[in-house]
gemmi code that builds the backbone of each chain (N, CA, C; Angstrom):
import gemmi

chains = {
    "A": [
        ("MET", (17.190, 148.076, 145.612), (16.920, 148.194, 147.551), (17.494, 147.325, 148.054)),
        ("ILE", (17.661, 147.407, 149.348), (18.499, 146.530, 149.952), (17.626, 146.210, 151.016)),
        ("HIS", (18.114, 144.699, 150.991), (17.294, 144.134, 152.337), (17.940, 143.810, 153.742)),
        ("HIS", (17.520, 145.001, 154.436), (18.117, 145.231, 155.666), (17.600, 144.205, 156.972)),
        ("LEU", (18.452, 143.980, 157.543), (18.489, 142.914, 158.695), (18.234, 143.628, 160.163)),
        ("PHE", (17.321, 143.293, 161.037), (17.321, 144.010, 162.555), (17.650, 145.286, 162.633)),
        ("ALA", (17.371, 146.165, 161.723), (17.562, 147.501, 161.594), (17.400, 148.381, 162.855)),
        ("ASP", (16.482, 147.741, 163.768), (16.498, 148.463, 165.104), (17.000, 147.914, 166.212)),
        ("PHE", (18.294, 146.970, 165.999), (18.820, 146.433, 166.943), (19.747, 147.245, 168.173)),
        ("LEU", (19.733, 148.578, 167.998), (20.309, 149.493, 168.994), (19.201, 149.748, 170.166)),
        ("ASP", (17.617, 149.385, 169.790), (16.717, 149.759, 170.161), (15.671, 148.977, 171.165)),
        ("ASP", (16.399, 147.994, 170.893), (15.612, 146.647, 171.680), (16.642, 145.523, 171.997)),
        ("SER", (16.608, 145.129, 173.301), (17.531, 144.182, 173.652), (17.506, 142.843, 173.232)),
        ("ASN", (16.195, 142.521, 173.052), (15.627, 141.221, 172.550), (16.439, 141.256, 170.770)),
        ("VAL", (16.065, 142.375, 170.035), (16.557, 142.187, 169.125), (17.780, 142.385, 168.573)),
        ("TYR", (18.505, 142.595, 169.518), (19.901, 143.132, 169.601), (21.023, 141.468, 170.132)),
        ("ARG", (20.003, 141.000, 170.861), (20.626, 139.551, 171.066), (20.339, 138.390, 169.472)),
        ("GLN", (19.060, 138.550, 169.378), (18.854, 138.254, 167.922), (20.205, 138.532, 166.824)),
        ("VAL", (20.646, 139.696, 166.819), (21.667, 139.736, 165.890), (22.858, 139.198, 166.376)),
        ("VAL", (23.108, 138.893, 167.173), (24.620, 138.516, 168.064), (24.132, 137.012, 167.786)),
        ("GLU", (23.211, 136.398, 167.673), (22.969, 134.918, 167.227), (23.142, 134.586, 166.134)),
        ("TYR", (22.686, 136.090, 164.852), (22.446, 136.097, 163.328), (24.231, 135.914, 163.083)),
        ("TRP", (24.907, 136.761, 163.769), (26.517, 136.718, 163.573), (27.373, 135.046, 164.068)),
        ("ARG", (26.878, 134.534, 164.901), (27.171, 133.589, 165.308), (27.074, 132.440, 164.241)),
        ("ASP", (25.982, 132.592, 164.203), (25.338, 131.211, 162.991), (25.807, 131.516, 161.911)),
        ("LEU", (26.338, 132.439, 161.434), (26.539, 133.033, 159.961), (28.508, 132.371, 160.311)),
        ("TRP", (28.878, 132.668, 161.450), (30.419, 132.092, 161.899), (30.253, 130.627, 162.033)),
        ("THR", (29.462, 130.040, 162.360), (29.628, 128.639, 162.193), (29.148, 127.685, 161.117)),
        ("ARG", (28.478, 128.468, 160.259), (28.525, 127.910, 158.901), (29.824, 128.057, 157.880)),
        ("LEU", (30.774, 128.967, 158.596), (31.962, 128.655, 157.778), (33.391, 127.880, 158.372)),
        ("GLU", (33.627, 127.195, 157.225), (34.669, 126.165, 157.223), (34.779, 125.646, 158.715)),
        ("PRO", (34.124, 124.610, 159.103), (33.889, 124.229, 160.646), (35.296, 123.632, 160.647)),
        ("LEU", (36.014, 122.610, 159.782), (36.798, 122.037, 159.633), (38.069, 122.616, 160.372)),
        ("LYS", (38.334, 123.991, 159.384), (39.226, 124.629, 158.971), (39.388, 125.606, 160.671)),
        ("ARG", (38.324, 125.863, 161.163), (38.215, 126.779, 162.368), (38.451, 125.743, 163.661)),
        ("GLY", (38.352, 124.384, 163.645), (38.508, 123.853, 164.743), (40.183, 123.534, 164.740)),
        ("GLN", (40.780, 123.244, 163.230), (42.406, 123.129, 163.063), (43.021, 124.199, 163.787)),
        ("LEU", (42.594, 125.355, 163.237), (43.096, 126.281, 163.521), (42.667, 127.354, 164.645)),
        ("GLU", (42.131, 126.634, 165.587), (41.592, 126.953, 167.028), (40.882, 128.130, 167.525)),
        ("TRP", (40.305, 129.005, 166.215), (39.395, 129.692, 166.788), (38.498, 129.801, 167.521)),
        ("ILE", (38.433, 130.741, 168.499), (37.946, 131.361, 169.696), (36.877, 132.310, 169.371)),
        ("GLU", (35.717, 132.015, 169.529), (34.625, 133.132, 169.421), (33.644, 132.853, 170.734)),
        ("PRO", (33.281, 133.912, 171.494), (33.264, 135.363, 171.030), (34.937, 135.717, 171.548)),
        ("TRP", (35.777, 136.779, 171.137), (37.212, 137.264, 171.494), (36.646, 138.577, 172.406)),
        ("LEU", (36.491, 139.654, 171.950), (36.286, 140.946, 172.449), (34.540, 141.237, 172.984)),
        ("SER", (34.637, 141.727, 174.109), (32.792, 141.905, 174.361), (33.202, 143.556, 173.970)),
        ("THR", (31.791, 144.059, 174.084), (31.796, 145.537, 173.747), (32.298, 146.426, 174.924)),
        ("GLY", (32.917, 145.718, 176.376), (33.417, 146.097, 177.435), (32.737, 145.479, 178.509)),
        ("ALA", (31.830, 146.015, 178.388), (30.298, 144.972, 179.396), (29.296, 144.418, 179.102)),
        ("PRO", (28.849, 143.931, 179.453), (27.619, 142.662, 179.190), (26.183, 144.098, 179.031)),
        ("THR", (26.149, 144.914, 179.846), (25.205, 146.086, 179.608), (25.643, 147.231, 178.741)),
        ("ILE", (26.479, 147.085, 177.555), (26.668, 147.845, 176.656), (26.455, 147.050, 175.239)),
        ("LEU", (25.078, 147.612, 175.114), (24.817, 147.074, 173.464), (25.046, 147.658, 172.441)),
        ("ASP", (26.504, 148.057, 172.172), (26.330, 149.149, 171.185), (26.567, 148.720, 169.521)),
        ("GLY", (26.773, 147.281, 169.479), (27.457, 146.503, 168.208), (28.970, 146.682, 167.784)),
        ("ASN", (29.368, 147.717, 168.829), (31.049, 147.969, 168.337), (32.042, 146.893, 169.658)),
        ("PRO", (32.084, 145.993, 169.354), (31.674, 145.040, 168.087), (30.313, 144.403, 167.980)),
        ("ILE", (29.834, 143.909, 167.249), (28.781, 142.867, 167.661), (29.413, 141.503, 167.462)),
        ("PHE", (30.577, 141.198, 166.965), (30.719, 139.574, 166.649), (32.349, 139.709, 166.775)),
        ("SER", (33.242, 139.157, 167.264), (34.453, 138.836, 167.435), (34.713, 137.084, 167.234)),
        ("ALA", (36.027, 137.211, 166.873), (36.901, 135.733, 167.043), (38.004, 135.923, 166.992)),
        ("TYR", (39.081, 134.792, 167.284), (40.416, 134.995, 167.367), (40.906, 133.523, 167.268)),
        ("SER", (42.066, 133.565, 166.610), (42.732, 132.369, 166.456), (44.094, 132.470, 167.166)),
        ("PRO", (44.707, 131.897, 168.269), (45.749, 132.051, 169.044), (47.068, 131.317, 167.938)),
        ("LYS", (46.438, 130.522, 167.477), (47.409, 129.631, 166.452), (48.064, 130.697, 165.641)),
        ("LEU", (46.964, 131.384, 164.714), (47.508, 132.260, 163.639), (47.974, 134.024, 164.030)),
        ("ARG", (47.495, 134.099, 165.302), (47.454, 135.396, 165.594), (46.697, 136.357, 164.747)),
        ("LYS", (45.548, 135.754, 164.311), (44.793, 136.646, 163.376), (43.241, 136.665, 164.373)),
        ("GLY", (42.663, 137.520, 163.805), (41.348, 138.217, 164.761), (40.543, 138.552, 163.912)),
        ("ILE", (39.308, 138.762, 163.783), (38.258, 139.014, 162.793), (37.381, 140.294, 164.174)),
        ("ARG", (36.790, 141.182, 163.902), (36.146, 142.087, 164.612), (34.939, 143.046, 163.454)),
        ("VAL", (33.537, 142.498, 164.155), (32.799, 143.289, 163.296), (32.113, 144.058, 164.243)),
        ("VAL", (31.819, 145.239, 163.547), (31.446, 146.715, 163.930), (29.669, 146.687, 163.301)),
        ("GLN", (28.623, 146.949, 163.606), (27.287, 147.039, 163.279), (27.105, 148.223, 163.448)),
        ("TYR", (26.679, 149.104, 162.582), (25.495, 150.438, 162.765), (24.108, 150.017, 162.310)),
        ("PRO", (23.394, 151.177, 162.638), (22.113, 151.056, 161.988), (21.953, 151.715, 160.812)),
        ("PRO", (21.414, 151.428, 159.549), (21.411, 151.382, 158.341), (21.092, 152.964, 157.900)),
        ("ALA", (21.626, 153.558, 157.138), (21.341, 154.675, 156.582), (21.083, 155.100, 155.454)),
        ("SER", (20.821, 153.946, 154.760), (20.738, 153.627, 153.524), (19.738, 152.935, 153.071)),
        ("ALA", (18.831, 153.369, 152.010), (17.680, 152.285, 151.497), (18.387, 151.681, 150.201)),
        ("ASP", (19.219, 152.341, 149.550), (19.933, 152.139, 148.427), (21.260, 151.361, 148.210)),
        ("ASP", (21.620, 151.874, 149.205), (23.195, 151.328, 149.154), (23.647, 150.420, 150.051)),
        ("VAL", (24.740, 149.260, 149.818), (25.050, 148.303, 150.637), (25.855, 149.189, 151.382)),
        ("GLU", (26.064, 149.131, 152.824), (26.904, 149.717, 153.657), (27.756, 148.888, 153.911)),
        ("PHE", (28.856, 148.594, 153.633), (29.984, 147.688, 154.181), (31.203, 148.158, 153.812)),
        ("ASP", (32.303, 148.150, 154.960), (33.713, 148.161, 154.313), (34.398, 147.378, 155.090)),
        ("TYR", (35.692, 146.593, 155.119), (36.487, 146.172, 155.928), (37.651, 146.713, 155.296)),
        ("TRP", (38.612, 146.422, 156.383), (40.223, 146.552, 156.336), (40.970, 145.840, 157.200)),
        ("LEU", (42.375, 145.678, 157.477), (43.335, 145.234, 158.030), (43.998, 146.290, 159.333)),
        ("ASP", (43.872, 145.649, 160.717), (44.183, 146.409, 161.679), (44.914, 145.495, 162.602)),
        ("THR", (45.510, 146.304, 163.731), (46.453, 145.232, 164.614), (45.692, 145.250, 166.023)),
        ("TYR", (45.797, 144.429, 166.996), (45.072, 144.606, 168.263), (46.661, 144.486, 169.260)),
        ("GLY", (46.492, 145.495, 169.999), (47.827, 145.090, 171.173), (49.286, 145.701, 170.475)),
        ("GLY", (49.395, 146.435, 169.260), (50.481, 146.782, 169.349), (50.667, 146.870, 167.719)),
        ("ASP", (51.817, 147.742, 167.218), (51.894, 147.591, 166.284), (51.817, 146.696, 164.901)),
        ("ILE", (52.104, 146.746, 163.667), (52.529, 145.773, 162.644), (53.893, 145.071, 163.144)),
        ("THR", (54.564, 146.132, 163.728), (56.007, 145.120, 164.023), (56.242, 144.824, 165.617)),
        ("ASP", (55.261, 144.835, 165.783), (55.014, 144.430, 167.383), (54.703, 142.837, 167.498)),
        ("PRO", (55.863, 141.307, 167.677), (55.091, 140.475, 167.444), (54.271, 139.835, 168.239)),
        ("GLN", (54.001, 140.648, 169.557), (52.589, 140.359, 169.976), (51.440, 140.580, 169.814)),
        ("SER", (51.740, 141.583, 168.674), (50.164, 142.267, 168.148), (49.356, 140.557, 167.336)),
        ("ILE", (48.173, 141.454, 167.513), (46.986, 140.106, 166.242), (46.713, 141.054, 165.463)),
        ("GLN", (46.838, 140.402, 164.048), (46.227, 140.876, 162.901), (44.558, 140.870, 162.876)),
        ("GLU", (44.062, 141.981, 162.574), (42.551, 141.568, 162.699), (42.212, 141.871, 161.355)),
        ("LEU", (41.172, 141.590, 161.277), (40.306, 141.840, 159.891), (38.837, 142.373, 160.585)),
        ("VAL", (39.108, 144.032, 160.016), (37.738, 144.634, 160.742), (36.680, 144.953, 159.837)),
        ("ILE", (35.501, 144.407, 160.102), (34.413, 144.658, 159.091), (33.022, 145.424, 159.901)),
        ("SER", (32.989, 146.802, 159.215), (31.969, 147.821, 159.080), (31.087, 147.681, 158.690)),
        ("CYS", (29.830, 147.621, 158.971), (28.517, 147.697, 158.225), (27.367, 147.966, 158.789)),
        ("ALA", (26.090, 148.183, 157.883), (25.024, 147.749, 158.637), (24.434, 146.755, 157.945)),
        ("LEU", (23.983, 145.783, 158.666), (23.984, 144.282, 158.320), (22.260, 144.322, 157.506)),
        ("SER", (22.658, 143.444, 156.497), (21.853, 143.777, 155.506), (21.970, 141.770, 154.583)),
        ("GLU", (20.849, 141.379, 154.043), (21.324, 140.530, 153.106), (22.589, 140.347, 152.546)),
        ("GLU", (22.728, 141.722, 152.030), (24.069, 142.050, 150.848), (25.113, 141.846, 151.641)),
        ("SER", (25.160, 142.850, 152.781), (26.322, 142.961, 153.486), (27.000, 141.553, 154.322)),
        ("ALA", (25.872, 141.080, 154.684), (26.060, 139.342, 155.380), (26.908, 138.637, 154.188)),
        ("ARG", (26.450, 138.483, 153.484), (26.541, 137.899, 151.791), (28.522, 138.489, 151.814)),
        ("LEU", (28.436, 139.794, 152.013), (29.828, 140.493, 151.568), (30.724, 139.826, 152.521)),
        ("SER", (30.075, 139.675, 153.912), (30.823, 139.395, 155.541), (31.157, 137.995, 154.558)),
        ("ARG", (30.456, 136.845, 154.813), (30.911, 135.952, 154.442), (32.236, 135.630, 153.462)),
        ("LEU", (32.175, 136.512, 152.673), (33.143, 136.080, 151.284), (34.262, 136.922, 151.725)),
        ("VAL", (34.460, 137.560, 152.815), (35.622, 138.385, 153.158), (36.036, 137.273, 154.144)),
        ("ILE", (35.458, 136.762, 155.494), (35.877, 136.209, 156.365), (36.601, 134.794, 155.979)),
        ("GLU", (35.645, 134.193, 155.177), (36.612, 132.977, 154.674), (37.708, 132.646, 154.642)),
        ("PRO", (38.256, 133.055, 153.510), (39.563, 133.248, 153.431), (40.717, 133.699, 154.639)),
        ("TRP", (40.188, 134.511, 155.389), (40.791, 135.164, 156.382), (40.728, 134.153, 157.536)),
        ("LEU", (40.087, 133.361, 157.797), (39.761, 132.516, 159.036), (40.600, 131.270, 158.561)),
        ("SER", (41.040, 131.119, 157.289), (41.348, 129.635, 156.756), (42.791, 129.555, 156.662)),
        ("GLY", (43.704, 130.439, 156.981), (45.188, 130.058, 157.144), (46.039, 131.809, 157.241)),
        ("PRO", (47.212, 131.268, 156.872), (47.901, 132.316, 156.974), (48.043, 133.218, 155.431)),
        ("VAL", (46.778, 133.856, 155.496), (46.742, 135.193, 154.288), (47.587, 136.108, 154.798)),
        ("SER", (48.293, 136.903, 153.548), (49.369, 137.938, 153.860), (48.667, 139.096, 154.066)),
        ("LEU", (49.443, 140.121, 154.753), (48.844, 142.024, 154.804), (48.335, 142.411, 153.595)),
        ("GLN", (48.806, 141.663, 152.293), (48.190, 142.397, 150.956), (46.130, 141.815, 150.583)),
        ("TYR", (45.989, 141.369, 151.899), (44.745, 140.072, 151.910), (43.705, 140.974, 150.939)),
        ("THR", (43.412, 142.166, 151.268), (42.569, 143.261, 150.573), (42.508, 143.223, 149.667)),
        ("SER", (43.736, 142.877, 148.578), (43.853, 143.158, 147.495), (43.966, 142.063, 146.472)),
        ("THR", (43.924, 140.746, 147.305), (43.959, 139.524, 146.525), (42.298, 139.659, 145.716)),
        ("PRO", (42.740, 138.579, 144.306), (42.162, 138.463, 143.806), (40.292, 137.677, 144.442)),
        ("ILE", (40.243, 136.567, 145.006), (39.592, 136.335, 145.855), (38.085, 137.431, 146.531)),
        ("VAL", (39.019, 138.165, 147.258), (38.586, 139.274, 147.972), (37.745, 140.161, 146.646)),
        ("ARG", (38.708, 140.758, 146.055), (38.111, 141.854, 145.106), (37.052, 141.403, 144.554)),
        ("ASN", (37.538, 140.170, 143.918), (36.212, 139.476, 143.194), (34.859, 139.286, 143.617)),
        ("ALA", (34.980, 139.022, 145.014), (33.918, 138.974, 145.642), (33.227, 140.216, 146.428)),
        ("VAL", (34.007, 141.227, 145.901), (33.101, 142.866, 146.126), (32.888, 143.070, 144.909)),
        ("ILE", (33.251, 142.764, 143.915), (32.336, 143.257, 142.765), (31.445, 142.615, 142.630)),
        ("GLU", (31.193, 140.997, 143.148), (30.134, 140.523, 142.606), (29.097, 140.799, 143.148)),
        ("VAL", (29.516, 141.205, 144.662), (27.893, 141.737, 145.409), (27.633, 143.142, 145.157)),
        ("MET", (29.023, 143.906, 144.897), (28.769, 145.507, 145.068), (28.478, 145.940, 143.771)),
        ("GLY", (29.295, 144.979, 142.690), (29.123, 145.717, 141.176), (30.266, 146.805, 141.188)),
        ("VAL", (31.323, 147.050, 142.274), (32.462, 147.719, 142.033), (33.594, 147.527, 142.416)),
        ("GLY", (34.973, 148.072, 141.656), (36.038, 147.324, 141.969), (36.314, 147.401, 143.585)),
        ("GLU", (35.648, 147.981, 144.423), (36.053, 147.778, 145.648), (35.262, 148.358, 146.435)),
        ("ALA", (35.255, 147.603, 147.960), (34.397, 148.359, 148.788), (34.571, 149.828, 148.852)),
        ("ALA", (33.360, 150.672, 149.106), (33.740, 152.219, 149.137), (34.404, 152.586, 150.185)),
    ],
    "B": [
        ("MET", (58.742, 139.327, 178.039), (57.861, 140.027, 178.498), (58.358, 141.320, 179.140)),
        ("THR", (58.485, 142.574, 178.972), (58.551, 143.862, 179.565), (58.004, 144.211, 180.508)),
        ("ALA", (58.461, 144.963, 181.456), (57.634, 145.320, 182.780), (56.656, 146.107, 182.466)),
        ("GLN", (56.666, 146.973, 181.080), (55.475, 147.597, 181.067), (54.109, 146.597, 180.808)),
        ("ASN", (54.441, 145.485, 179.798), (53.572, 144.469, 179.259), (53.083, 143.690, 180.676)),
        ("SER", (53.886, 143.548, 181.868), (53.747, 142.868, 182.823), (52.732, 143.248, 183.576)),
        ("MET", (52.330, 145.036, 183.739), (51.287, 145.364, 184.196), (49.787, 144.921, 183.907)),
        ("PRO", (48.935, 144.691, 184.994), (47.553, 144.182, 184.678), (46.510, 145.106, 183.892)),
        ("HIS", (46.845, 146.176, 183.814), (45.936, 146.853, 183.260), (46.739, 147.993, 182.181)),
        ("ARG", (46.035, 147.715, 181.058), (46.645, 148.247, 179.817), (45.614, 148.099, 178.627)),
        ("GLY", (46.082, 149.135, 178.131), (45.367, 149.757, 176.966), (46.226, 150.902, 176.014)),
        ("ARG", (45.490, 151.635, 174.863), (45.954, 152.529, 174.108), (44.636, 153.191, 173.471)),
        ("PHE", (44.731, 154.472, 172.877), (43.740, 155.167, 172.313), (44.624, 155.308, 170.924)),
        ("GLN", (44.176, 155.472, 169.710), (45.074, 155.651, 168.588), (44.214, 156.750, 167.695)),
        ("ALA", (44.743, 157.263, 167.213), (44.106, 158.137, 166.338), (45.038, 157.684, 164.861)),
        ("GLN", (43.939, 157.431, 163.591), (44.384, 156.599, 162.560), (43.650, 157.188, 161.020)),
        ("GLY", (44.012, 156.936, 160.328), (43.209, 157.177, 159.043), (43.473, 158.294, 158.220)),
        ("TYR", (43.484, 158.637, 156.994), (44.124, 159.661, 156.438), (45.827, 159.571, 156.349)),
        ("GLY", (46.463, 158.885, 156.803), (47.872, 158.628, 156.891), (48.252, 158.836, 158.378)),
        ("THR", (47.065, 159.154, 159.296), (47.471, 159.309, 160.514), (48.024, 158.062, 161.569)),
        ("GLU", (49.020, 158.027, 162.183), (49.207, 156.718, 163.146), (49.564, 157.081, 164.322)),
        ("MET", (48.794, 157.791, 165.011), (49.146, 158.020, 166.447), (48.659, 157.527, 167.269)),
        ("SER", (49.598, 157.013, 168.540), (48.559, 156.590, 169.956), (49.233, 156.944, 171.017)),
        ("LYS", (48.470, 156.898, 172.361), (48.788, 157.064, 173.321), (48.642, 156.089, 174.425)),
        ("ASN", (49.199, 155.168, 175.193), (49.152, 154.073, 175.986), (48.921, 154.042, 177.609)),
        ("TRP", (48.223, 153.410, 177.907), (48.434, 153.408, 179.732), (48.725, 151.725, 179.852)),
        ("SER", (49.618, 151.912, 180.884), (50.011, 150.373, 181.394), (50.324, 150.695, 182.711)),
        ("GLN", (49.527, 150.260, 183.685), (49.520, 150.587, 185.088), (49.207, 149.102, 186.129)),
        ("ALA", (49.044, 149.678, 187.575), (49.193, 148.114, 188.432), (47.751, 148.416, 189.008)),
        ("THR", (47.055, 149.454, 188.598), (45.648, 149.654, 188.958), (44.663, 150.215, 187.970)),
        ("ALA", (43.451, 149.909, 187.686), (42.693, 150.018, 186.945), (42.554, 151.319, 186.504)),
        ("SER", (42.678, 151.781, 185.096), (42.600, 153.477, 184.977), (41.106, 153.959, 185.079)),
        ("LEU", (41.573, 154.971, 186.071), (40.400, 156.355, 186.216), (39.484, 156.626, 184.881)),
        ("ALA", (38.228, 156.798, 184.700), (37.788, 157.812, 183.639), (38.265, 159.069, 183.395)),
        ("SER", (38.691, 159.744, 184.537), (39.560, 161.028, 184.487), (40.864, 160.747, 184.074)),
        ("GLN", (41.578, 160.002, 184.317), (42.762, 159.862, 183.790), (42.648, 159.662, 182.206)),
        ("ALA", (41.792, 158.616, 181.674), (41.537, 158.635, 180.417), (40.897, 159.128, 179.455)),
        ("HIS", (40.331, 160.364, 180.459), (40.170, 161.585, 179.404), (41.265, 162.226, 179.262)),
        ("CYS", (41.948, 162.553, 180.285), (43.292, 163.159, 179.944), (44.273, 162.647, 178.926)),
        ("LEU", (44.291, 161.051, 178.806), (45.098, 160.755, 177.774), (44.642, 160.748, 176.680)),
        ("LEU", (43.132, 160.938, 176.285), (42.247, 160.850, 175.094), (42.715, 162.678, 174.602)),
        ("ASN", (42.731, 163.447, 175.358), (43.044, 164.876, 175.224), (44.353, 164.988, 174.788)),
        ("ALA", (45.244, 164.407, 175.288), (46.925, 164.568, 175.208), (46.862, 163.964, 173.878)),
        ("LEU", (46.237, 162.567, 173.331), (46.347, 162.099, 172.028), (45.748, 163.220, 171.209)),
        ("CYS", (44.682, 163.848, 171.524), (44.142, 164.842, 170.504), (45.210, 166.075, 170.201)),
        ("GLU", (45.711, 166.634, 171.588), (46.490, 167.813, 171.150), (47.916, 167.509, 170.579)),
        ("ASP", (48.074, 166.245, 170.421), (49.468, 165.885, 169.750), (48.995, 165.757, 168.097)),
        ("LEU", (47.793, 165.981, 167.716), (47.624, 166.263, 166.145), (47.511, 167.288, 165.648)),
        ("SER", (47.821, 167.263, 164.470), (47.532, 168.887, 163.743), (46.444, 169.363, 163.965)),
        ("PRO", (46.154, 170.334, 163.667), (44.385, 170.969, 163.902), (43.600, 170.367, 162.614)),
        ("VAL", (44.240, 170.172, 161.326), (43.195, 169.235, 160.139), (43.067, 168.066, 160.910)),
        ("GLU", (44.091, 167.364, 161.312), (43.653, 165.795, 161.971), (42.693, 166.103, 162.934)),
        ("ARG", (42.917, 166.606, 164.089), (42.179, 166.951, 164.830), (40.482, 167.189, 164.361)),
        ("ARG", (40.360, 168.380, 163.680), (38.872, 168.676, 163.220), (38.511, 167.339, 162.408)),
        ("ASP", (39.576, 166.726, 161.826), (38.917, 165.521, 160.926), (38.140, 164.665, 162.074)),
        ("ARG", (38.773, 164.630, 163.095), (38.316, 163.243, 164.012), (37.377, 163.985, 165.164)),
        ("GLU", (37.008, 165.326, 165.404), (36.755, 166.068, 166.051), (35.199, 165.006, 166.782)),
        ("ALA", (34.400, 164.517, 165.587), (33.274, 163.906, 166.165), (33.903, 162.105, 166.897)),
        ("ALA", (34.700, 161.879, 166.133), (35.265, 160.464, 166.729), (35.569, 160.368, 168.060)),
        ("PHE", (36.429, 161.853, 168.434), (36.846, 161.946, 169.870), (35.633, 161.987, 170.618)),
        ("ALA", (34.688, 162.935, 170.264), (33.797, 163.094, 171.131), (32.936, 161.670, 171.526)),
        ("LYS", (32.905, 160.990, 170.763), (32.318, 159.693, 170.640), (33.200, 158.631, 171.858)),
        ("ALA", (34.254, 158.604, 171.586), (35.463, 158.099, 172.402), (35.119, 158.205, 173.863)),
        ("HIS", (35.140, 159.686, 173.891), (34.881, 160.388, 175.602), (33.639, 159.787, 176.084)),
        ("GLU", (32.338, 159.754, 175.164), (31.567, 159.266, 175.642), (31.414, 157.586, 176.154)),
        ("TYR", (32.272, 157.375, 175.608), (32.175, 155.591, 175.764), (33.087, 155.463, 177.260)),
        ("ILE", (34.221, 156.557, 177.515), (34.411, 156.560, 178.753), (33.335, 156.750, 179.738)),
        ("ASP", (32.841, 157.723, 179.665), (31.756, 157.910, 180.596), (30.786, 156.977, 180.657)),
        ("ARG", (30.140, 156.219, 179.924), (29.417, 155.186, 179.484), (30.019, 153.956, 180.570)),
        ("GLY", (31.353, 153.584, 180.215), (32.291, 152.542, 181.031), (31.944, 152.961, 182.199)),
        ("ALA", (32.272, 154.332, 182.764), (32.395, 154.622, 183.965), (30.896, 154.252, 185.179)),
        ("LYS", (30.068, 154.838, 184.118), (28.998, 154.317, 184.346), (28.392, 152.773, 184.984)),
        ("VAL", (28.989, 151.913, 184.157), (28.919, 150.585, 184.635), (30.219, 149.842, 185.264)),
        ("GLY", (30.848, 150.761, 186.095), (31.797, 150.544, 186.652), (33.169, 149.885, 186.114)),
        ("GLY", (33.340, 150.422, 184.787), (34.707, 150.011, 183.979), (34.352, 149.246, 183.048)),
        ("VAL", (35.289, 148.998, 181.905), (35.145, 147.888, 181.171), (36.000, 146.744, 180.917)),
        ("THR", (36.024, 145.791, 180.534), (36.836, 144.938, 180.384), (37.664, 144.856, 178.920)),
        ("PRO", (38.596, 144.075, 178.581), (39.264, 143.829, 177.492), (38.083, 144.303, 176.144)),
        ("THR", (38.643, 145.002, 175.098), (37.589, 145.531, 174.118), (38.501, 146.402, 173.214)),
        ("LYS", (37.759, 146.400, 172.000), (38.151, 147.098, 170.888), (37.166, 148.248, 170.349)),
        ("LYS", (37.334, 149.399, 170.378), (36.187, 150.018, 169.780), (36.510, 151.069, 168.970)),
        ("THR", (35.955, 151.274, 167.437), (35.993, 151.923, 166.575), (35.244, 153.091, 166.499)),
        ("PHE", (35.644, 154.299, 166.587), (34.682, 155.713, 166.354), (35.099, 156.248, 165.354)),
        ("PRO", (34.119, 156.630, 164.330), (32.908, 156.022, 164.589), (32.427, 155.174, 163.846)),
        ("PRO", (31.386, 154.313, 164.580), (31.026, 152.869, 164.004), (31.253, 152.542, 162.824)),
        ("ASN", (30.719, 153.596, 161.887), (30.756, 153.558, 160.410), (31.593, 153.959, 159.652)),
        ("ALA", (32.742, 153.732, 160.400), (34.208, 154.207, 159.833), (34.023, 153.571, 158.435)),
        ("ARG", (34.903, 153.909, 157.366), (35.481, 153.557, 156.256), (36.634, 153.434, 155.995)),
        ("ARG", (37.362, 152.604, 155.150), (38.640, 152.182, 155.558), (39.369, 153.265, 154.984)),
        ("GLY", (40.515, 153.673, 155.512), (41.643, 154.681, 155.654), (40.876, 156.069, 155.912)),
        ("GLN", (39.512, 156.195, 156.358), (38.794, 157.368, 156.970), (39.394, 157.669, 158.214)),
        ("PRO", (39.407, 158.982, 158.590), (40.072, 159.244, 159.817), (38.964, 158.595, 161.214)),
        ("ARG", (39.566, 157.934, 161.939), (38.819, 157.508, 163.303), (40.096, 157.271, 164.477)),
        ("VAL", (38.939, 157.102, 165.477), (39.320, 157.013, 166.600), (39.529, 155.392, 167.398)),
        ("ASP", (40.438, 154.645, 167.667), (40.237, 153.225, 168.204), (40.456, 153.494, 169.962)),
        ("ILE", (39.798, 152.967, 170.564), (39.958, 152.568, 171.750), (40.354, 150.700, 172.029)),
        ("GLU", (41.447, 150.749, 172.477), (41.748, 149.340, 172.977), (42.275, 148.780, 174.430)),
        ("VAL", (41.224, 148.285, 174.732), (41.653, 147.469, 176.472), (42.306, 146.522, 176.341)),
        ("LEU", (43.406, 146.592, 176.585), (44.183, 144.952, 176.456), (44.230, 144.184, 177.645)),
        ("ALA", (43.886, 144.597, 178.616), (44.015, 143.660, 179.694), (43.616, 144.279, 180.894)),
        ("GLY", (42.790, 144.041, 182.063), (42.729, 144.468, 183.049), (41.064, 145.323, 182.874)),
        ("ARG", (40.993, 145.999, 183.852), (39.690, 146.973, 183.582), (40.454, 148.196, 183.555)),
        ("ALA", (39.165, 149.231, 182.558), (39.698, 150.727, 182.190), (38.452, 151.434, 182.557)),
        ("PHE", (38.574, 152.753, 182.774), (37.464, 153.549, 182.628), (36.302, 153.426, 184.020)),
        ("VAL", (37.344, 152.962, 185.114), (36.438, 153.035, 186.313), (35.902, 154.318, 187.267)),
        ("PRO", (35.219, 154.650, 187.731), (34.936, 155.874, 188.151), (35.540, 156.492, 188.550)),
        ("GLY", (35.980, 157.737, 188.721), (37.188, 158.425, 189.531), (37.655, 159.547, 188.651)),
    ],
}
model = gemmi.Model(1)
for chain_id, residues in chains.items():
    chain = gemmi.Chain(chain_id)
    for i, (resn, *xyz) in enumerate(residues, 1):
        res = gemmi.Residue()
        res.name, res.seqid = resn, gemmi.SeqId(i, " ")
        for name, pos in zip(("N", "CA", "C"), xyz):
            atom = gemmi.Atom()
            atom.name, atom.element = name, gemmi.Element(name[0])
            atom.pos, atom.b_iso = gemmi.Position(*pos), 0.0
            res.add_atom(atom)
        chain.add_residue(res)
    model.add_chain(chain)
structure = gemmi.Structure()
structure.add_model(model)
structure.setup_entities()
């Protein structure tokens, strides 16, 4: 049984604001010293307009020092039994060979206690320093996913 | 900084996943119109193979919807959107990046 949070966030602007605060709170609890040292800025990207409340993204942050970003896309839950969560690396502003591009960690999830825990585990090493592009295969992240989801990798 | 990068209104559409990595960029002096954006997104779609296109049919539809939604609010500011929002790693998707300025203004 998955413990969903704010499942109706797309239907109620008050709930939507609570979700935004939930992600901000999650973020501020992670590595405060390193976030300051590495000059992480939050928020980074909006949904495009203040009246577009689609959760795409629901949270974002950016470190100009690292040229790294984090973008979380949240969607309503579709399963009562499965953790709906995945993450990957992408670039913003150009392809990977473009020195001006920003490496971004993308998390796509339905928010639940379980996916929030996974998000923390995935974000923490990403924000802390110059993690390589093989990030998603590193033991720390792989083991985190195994621990929470009980599988070898995010589906 | 290249002349193209110095333009105040920039962005790109991307088709990704299943080994596909194609994009169409805009870079211009004035905000991109919603009609121009629909054309550019259609051009990206047409560059794909029939299978790549079929795999992203719903994602392209959602991206077009977002352009229309942006036009209804007078255009959008820098953002990045992933369609479908519940995409999984490596699966077919369409991304919209508004890198600078405004995009999808009515017209």
